[in-house]
N, C-alpha and C positions, 0 to 999 in steps of 0.2 A: 132142857136142863143141862147145865154146865157142871162137870165134875173134873177136878184136877187131882191126879194121883202122883204124889212125890215119893221118892225112895224114903223108907222109914228112917234111915240114918243120914239124910241129907244135911241136917244141922251139924253133923260131925265133920263134914268136908266142904261146907258152903264157902268157906274162905278160899279154898283151893280152886273151886269153880270160878269164883270172881277173879282170882289171879290169872287163871288160864284164859279167861275170856270166852269160854265155850262150854255148852252143856246140852246133852240130849237125853237125859234120864227121866223126864216127866211125861206122863200120858194125860192127854186131854180127851174127855168124852163129851160130845155135844150132839144132841138130836140123833142119837144112835150111831154116830160116827166116832171112831177112835183114831186120834192123831198123835203122833210123836214129833212135836216140834223140835227144831234144832236152833238153839240160841247162840248168837255170836255178838261180841262187841265189835265196833268198827275196826279197831287195830288188829285184832286176831283174824277177822274176816279178810282184811287186806293181805295179811301174811299167808293165809290159806289159798286165796286166789292166786297170789304171786307164785307160790310153790307149785300149785297144780298146773298153771300155764307154763311154767318153766319145764315141766316134764310131759306136757300134753297140749292139747289144743282147745280145751274148754274146762269150765268149772261148773259143777252142778251140785246142788244140795236141796233135796226135797224138804218142804215144810220149814224153810229158812225164815227166821225172825231175827232182825238186827236190832239190838237195844243198846242204850248208852253204857250200861254196866250189867254184867251177867250175875245179878243177885236175885234172890227169891222175890223181893219186892218188885223189881223191874220186870221180871218174867210174869208175875201175876197181873201186873197192870197191862202188859202187852196182851196176855191171853184174854183178859176181860174186854179189852178194846176190840179185839178181833172177833 
């Protein structure tokens, strides 16, 4: 069974999440496993990778999911597909 837990007040700042292109505040439970995916849009991910590589030698982000836009609809579609 798949369960997705969103922050209670997500609707209050969903516009800000989309503008930032990044979100990690959702919990997905599936078959007894609890996962905290991290969503990025391609532009924000490129910025993060560039910043990390400028200051170090690698980029790592566990549970990374890249989607076109970081909106609730896009995140739900990605979660259901995975």
